[in-house]
C-alpha positions as CSV (number, residue, x, y, z in Angstrom):
1,M,-6.3,-23.3,-17.8
2,A,-6.2,-22.2,-21.3
3,M,-6.8,-18.4,-21.2
4,S,-8.3,-16.4,-24.2
5,K,-5.9,-14.7,-26.6
6,D,-7.4,-11.1,-25.9
7,K,-6.3,-11.1,-22.9
8,L,-3.2,-8.9,-21.6
9,R,-0.4,-10.7,-20.4
10,F,1.5,-10.0,-17.7
11,A,4.9,-10.7,-16.2
12,L,4.7,-11.0,-12.7
13,F,8.2,-9.9,-10.3
14,G,8.5,-11.4,-7.0
15,L,8.7,-14.6,-6.0
16,G,8.1,-14.1,-1.9
17,D,5.0,-15.2,0.0
18,F,2.7,-12.4,-1.9
19,G,3.7,-13.0,-5.4
20,P,2.0,-16.0,-5.4
21,Y,-1.1,-15.4,-3.6
22,F,-1.3,-11.9,-5.8
23,L,-1.2,-14.7,-9.1
24,P,-5.0,-15.5,-9.1
25,Y,-7.0,-12.6,-8.9
26,L,-5.0,-11.0,-11.8
27,N,-5.2,-14.6,-13.6
28,E,-9.5,-14.2,-13.8
29,V,-8.7,-11.2,-16.0
30,A,-5.7,-11.3,-17.6
31,E,-3.3,-13.7,-17.7
32,V,0.8,-14.5,-16.3
33,V,2.7,-15.8,-19.3
34,A,6.0,-16.0,-17.5
35,V,7.2,-14.6,-13.7
36,C,10.9,-13.7,-12.9
37,D,12.7,-12.9,-8.8
38,P,16.4,-13.3,-8.8
39,S,16.2,-16.4,-6.0
40,A,16.1,-19.6,-7.6
41,A,15.0,-21.1,-4.5
42,A,11.8,-18.8,-5.3
43,R,11.8,-19.7,-8.9
44,A,11.4,-23.5,-7.5
45,R,9.2,-23.2,-4.8
46,F,7.0,-20.8,-6.6
47,V,6.2,-23.9,-9.3
48,K,5.7,-26.3,-6.8
49,T,3.5,-24.4,-5.1
50,T,1.1,-23.2,-7.8
51,G,1.6,-25.3,-10.0
52,L,2.3,-23.6,-12.8
53,P,5.3,-24.4,-15.0
54,L,5.9,-20.6,-16.1
55,P,8.9,-19.5,-18.0
56,A,11.1,-18.2,-15.3
57,F,13.9,-15.2,-15.5
58,E,16.4,-14.4,-13.4
59,R,17.1,-11.2,-14.7
60,P,14.4,-8.7,-15.6
61,E,15.8,-8.1,-19.1
62,Q,16.0,-11.7,-19.7
63,L,12.6,-12.3,-19.7
64,F,11.6,-9.0,-22.1
65,D,14.0,-10.4,-24.0
66,S,11.8,-14.2,-24.5
67,V,8.2,-13.2,-23.8
68,D,5.7,-10.7,-25.1
69,V,4.6,-9.0,-22.6
70,D,1.7,-6.2,-22.0
71,A,2.1,-5.4,-18.2
72,V,3.9,-6.0,-15.4
73,A,2.7,-6.5,-11.8
74,I,6.0,-5.9,-9.0
75,T,5.3,-7.7,-5.8
76,S,9.2,-7.5,-4.6
77,P,10.8,-6.0,-2.1
78,N,10.1,-2.5,-1.4
79,F,14.2,-1.7,-2.3
80,T,13.4,-2.9,-6.6
81,H,10.2,-1.1,-7.1
82,K,11.9,1.9,-9.3
83,P,14.4,0.2,-11.2
84,L,11.3,-2.8,-12.0
85,A,8.8,0.3,-13.0
86,V,11.3,2.2,-15.2
87,A,13.1,-0.8,-17.3
88,A,9.7,-2.0,-17.6
89,A,8.1,1.3,-18.9
90,Q,10.9,1.8,-21.0
91,R,9.8,-1.5,-22.8
92,G,6.4,-0.3,-22.9
93,K,5.1,-2.2,-20.4
94,H,2.2,-0.8,-18.3
95,V,2.8,-1.2,-14.4
96,F,1.3,-2.2,-11.5
97,C,3.0,-1.9,-8.9
98,E,2.4,-2.6,-5.3
99,K,3.1,-0.8,-2.0
100,A,4.9,1.3,-1.1
101,M,5.3,2.4,-4.1
102,A,8.9,3.8,-3.5
103,L,11.8,4.3,-1.1
104,N,11.1,7.6,-1.6
105,V,9.5,10.5,-3.0
106,P,12.4,11.1,-5.7
107,E,12.3,7.6,-6.9
108,C,8.7,7.2,-7.1
109,W,8.9,10.6,-9.6
110,E,11.4,8.6,-12.1
111,M,8.3,5.8,-12.0
112,V,6.0,7.9,-12.8
113,R,8.1,10.3,-15.5
114,A,9.2,6.9,-16.8
115,C,5.8,5.4,-17.7
116,E,4.7,9.4,-18.8
117,S,7.2,8.9,-21.5
118,A,6.3,5.9,-22.4
119,G,2.9,6.8,-22.4
120,V,1.8,3.5,-20.0
121,R,-0.5,3.2,-17.1
122,L,1.5,3.1,-13.2
123,M,-1.3,2.3,-10.5
124,V,0.5,1.6,-6.8
125,G,-1.9,-0.9,-5.1
126,H,-3.4,0.5,-1.3
127,K,-6.4,-2.2,-1.1
128,R,-7.1,-1.0,2.5
129,R,-8.9,1.8,1.3
130,L,-11.0,-0.7,-1.4
131,R,-12.3,-3.1,2.0
132,P,-15.5,-3.3,2.1
133,P,-15.3,-1.9,6.2
134,W,-12.9,0.3,5.1
135,A,-14.9,1.7,2.5
136,R,-18.0,2.2,4.7
137,M,-15.7,4.1,7.1
138,I,-15.2,6.6,3.8
139,A,-18.7,6.3,2.8
140,L,-19.7,7.1,6.2
141,R,-18.9,10.8,5.9
142,E,-22.2,11.1,4.1
143,Q,-24.3,11.1,7.4
144,L,-21.6,11.9,9.8
145,G,-20.6,14.7,7.9
146,P,-16.4,15.5,7.4
147,V,-13.5,14.3,9.2
148,L,-12.6,16.3,11.9
149,A,-9.8,14.3,14.2
150,I,-8.8,10.3,13.5
151,N,-6.5,8.4,15.9
152,V,-5.0,5.2,15.2
153,A,-2.6,3.3,17.5
154,R,-0.8,0.7,15.6
155,Y,0.4,-1.5,18.3
156,W,1.7,-4.9,17.5
157,N,4.1,-7.9,18.4
158,I,6.2,-8.0,15.1
159,H,7.9,-10.9,16.8
160,H,4.8,-13.0,16.2
161,Y,5.5,-13.2,12.2
162,N,8.8,-14.2,10.4
163,F,9.7,-11.6,8.0
164,P,12.5,-11.5,5.4
165,A,15.7,-9.6,6.9
166,W,15.4,-6.6,4.4
167,W,12.8,-5.7,6.2
168,E,14.5,-4.7,9.2
169,R,16.9,-1.7,7.0
170,E,15.9,1.4,6.7
171,E,17.4,1.3,3.0
172,L,15.6,-1.9,1.6
173,T,11.6,-0.9,3.0
174,G,12.3,3.0,3.2
175,G,11.3,3.2,6.7
176,L,9.2,1.4,9.3
177,L,5.5,3.3,8.0
178,A,6.4,1.1,5.2
179,V,6.1,-1.7,7.2
180,S,3.7,-0.4,9.0
181,G,1.7,2.4,9.2
182,V,1.6,2.9,5.2
183,H,-2.4,1.0,4.8
184,T,-3.1,3.5,7.5
185,I,-2.1,6.7,6.5
186,D,-3.1,5.8,2.8
187,W,-6.8,5.5,4.3
188,M,-6.4,8.2,6.0
189,R,-5.9,10.2,3.0
190,A,-9.1,8.8,1.4
191,M,-11.0,10.1,4.2
192,C,-9.8,13.2,4.7
193,G,-7.6,14.2,1.4
194,D,-4.5,15.6,0.9
195,V,-1.9,16.2,4.3
196,A,-0.4,19.7,4.4
197,L,2.2,19.3,7.7
198,V,3.6,16.5,9.3
199,S,4.9,15.6,12.2
200,A,6.5,13.5,14.2
201,L,8.8,11.7,17.1
202,A,10.6,7.7,17.9
203,G,10.5,6.2,21.3
204,P,13.5,4.8,22.6
205,Q,14.8,1.6,20.0
206,T,13.9,-1.4,21.7
207,D,15.2,-4.4,19.4
208,P,18.5,-3.1,17.7
209,K,18.6,-5.1,14.8
210,Y,16.2,-1.9,13.2
211,S,17.7,0.1,11.2
212,Y,14.8,3.1,11.6
213,P,12.8,3.8,14.7
214,D,10.7,0.6,16.2
215,T,8.7,3.1,17.9
216,L,6.8,6.1,15.8
217,H,3.8,8.9,16.8
218,V,3.3,11.3,13.7
219,A,1.4,13.7,14.0
220,L,-0.9,15.5,10.8
221,H,-3.0,18.2,9.4
222,F,-4.7,18.5,6.2
223,H,-5.4,21.0,4.1
224,S,-9.5,20.2,4.9
225,G,-8.5,21.2,8.9
226,A,-8.8,17.7,9.4
227,L,-6.0,16.2,12.5
228,A,-5.4,12.5,12.6
229,S,-2.2,11.3,15.3
230,L,-1.0,7.3,13.9
231,T,1.2,5.5,17.2
232,V,3.4,2.7,15.6
233,S,5.7,0.1,17.4
234,L,6.7,-3.2,16.5
235,H,6.7,-4.0,20.2
236,Y,3.8,-4.8,21.6
237,P,2.9,-8.2,23.0
238,L,-0.7,-8.0,23.1
239,L,-1.6,-8.2,19.8
240,H,-1.0,-9.4,16.4
241,F,-0.9,-7.6,13.3
242,R,-5.1,-7.9,12.2
243,E,-6.0,-6.9,16.0
244,S,-4.2,-3.9,15.7
245,G,-5.1,0.0,14.0
246,G,-8.6,0.3,14.9
247,P,-9.8,3.7,14.2
248,Q,-11.4,6.3,16.3
249,V,-13.5,9.0,14.4
250,V,-14.4,12.5,15.3
251,C,-16.8,14.1,12.3
252,R,-18.6,17.2,12.6
253,E,-22.4,14.9,12.9
254,G,-20.9,12.0,15.0
255,G,-18.5,9.2,15.6
256,M,-16.9,6.4,14.2
257,R,-15.2,3.4,16.1
258,F,-13.5,0.3,14.7
259,L,-12.6,-2.4,16.0
260,P,-10.3,-5.2,14.2
261,Y,-9.7,-8.7,15.3
262,K,-8.6,-11.7,13.7
263,D,-10.9,-13.0,12.2
264,H,-13.9,-10.4,12.0
265,L,-14.5,-6.6,11.8
266,D,-16.6,-4.4,14.2
267,L,-17.8,-1.3,13.9
268,Y,-19.7,0.6,15.6
269,W,-21.1,4.6,14.4
270,Q,-23.6,7.3,16.4
271,R,-25.0,10.8,15.2
272,M,-24.4,13.3,17.5
273,D,-28.8,13.5,17.4
274,E,-28.7,9.7,18.4
275,T,-29.2,7.6,21.6
276,E,-27.5,4.8,20.3
277,A,-24.8,3.3,18.3
278,H,-24.7,1.7,14.4
279,Y,-23.5,-1.8,15.4
280,E,-22.0,-3.6,11.8
281,R,-19.9,-7.0,12.1
282,F,-17.4,-8.1,8.9
283,D,-17.1,-11.6,8.8
284,D,-15.6,-10.8,5.6
285,L,-12.2,-8.9,6.1
286,G,-12.4,-7.8,2.6
287,H,-9.2,-8.9,1.0
288,D,-10.5,-10.5,-2.1
289,H,-13.1,-7.6,-3.0
290,A,-10.1,-5.2,-3.2
291,Y,-7.4,-7.5,-5.1
292,R,-9.8,-8.2,-7.1
293,L,-11.1,-4.2,-7.7
294,E,-7.5,-3.6,-8.2
295,V,-6.7,-5.6,-10.9
296,V,-9.8,-5.3,-12.6
297,D,-9.8,-1.2,-12.8
298,F,-6.2,-1.8,-14.1
299,V,-7.2,-3.6,-16.6
300,R,-10.1,-2.0,-18.2
301,W,-7.6,1.7,-17.9
302,I,-5.7,-0.3,-19.8
303,N,-8.0,-1.4,-22.5
304,D,-10.9,1.5,-22.2
305,G,-9.3,4.4,-20.6
306,R,-11.6,4.1,-17.7
307,E,-10.3,6.4,-14.9
308,P,-9.5,3.5,-12.0
309,C,-10.5,2.9,-8.3
310,L,-6.3,3.8,-8.1
311,T,-3.5,5.3,-9.9
312,W,0.1,6.3,-8.9
313,R,-1.0,10.0,-7.0
314,E,-2.3,7.7,-4.1
315,G,0.8,5.9,-4.2
316,L,3.5,8.4,-4.2
317,R,1.5,11.0,-1.5
318,C,1.9,7.9,0.6
319,V,5.7,7.9,0.5
320,E,5.8,11.3,0.7
321,V,4.0,11.3,4.1
322,M,6.1,8.4,6.1
323,E,9.3,9.8,4.3
324,A,8.1,13.5,6.2
325,A,7.5,11.7,9.0
326,H,10.5,10.1,9.7
327,R,12.6,13.3,8.0
328,S,10.6,14.6,11.2
329,A,12.1,11.8,13.6
330,Q,15.5,13.0,12.6
331,Q,14.8,16.6,13.6
332,N,13.1,16.1,16.8
333,G,9.8,16.1,15.8
334,A,9.6,19.3,13.4
335,W,6.4,20.1,11.0
336,L,7.3,19.8,7.3
337,N,5.5,21.3,4.7
338,L,3.8,19.3,2.1
339,P,4.9,18.8,-0.7
340,L,8.4,17.7,0.8
341,Y,10.0,18.5,-2.7
342,P,8.2,21.7,-4.4
343,E,10.6,21.2,-7.3
344,L,9.7,18.1,-8.5
345,E,5.9,18.5,-9.1
346,A,6.6,20.5,-12.2
347,T,5.0,18.6,-15.4
């Protein structure tokens, strides 16, 4: 379908499962005019599955030298995010990067500095806080008061899924929490604000193919005084990914309980002065809403300078918590102060 000439022109980097899935959301408000992936098979599969014979390139420099674009969307593996974002910024392109932002905090700051130097926008996609069921819990703080504590168990069976091999390597993913936990940590920050202290302990290894612990218990202490616990395991046969991670939230004036299922989500909440719980069922899991909100806000941010729902800050702070937790687990649960790299905070 022909696009309006005034729409932003995007290049899409990463043609695995998520890239082609994300592309239609971009094309609703912009125009993807070129794609890039080092795998010839992935490039061929993209054309077959989408029916879009777009110019496809093996390397970023080939794309930038051949096609005029305004922005890039990075949906490639985690270890490629920093080099792709920096290369795009150096070419003067705005950058939308899917979570996790990068492998560690120094890489995140490299991305930020490159985009700041080039005067381009940098957004990191963290959709969970934007999905209506999860956003509803954020909004319920107005009725239930500030959050005092959150407990989330992300126990699920990764063996139900056929994930690519790079997910097994810490140096390529950023560690266990980048595989399972990144969404939850960002939502916890939306609920409670910035994290002050992080501690974590690793459980016994159950699958030696992972180069990181496959069970981890994380404790967070927020500047607000709130506490949160996040427990993660990839070795729990009773649940699939979408069925795990339902939070229990203690608020000053009440509480919430969220139960995820494969096809719907159940939310219960109650004030301390009430005798019965409120029940809200979400048959729409909210993915479409969240992806559209991210993309629309990113395009408006570029065009009009309007403050978006997300920037790079959410992405960087989430990576910081994950890196601190992984480091703490290596130090037998030592409490680590944030920011993790105070020397990089100065602008």
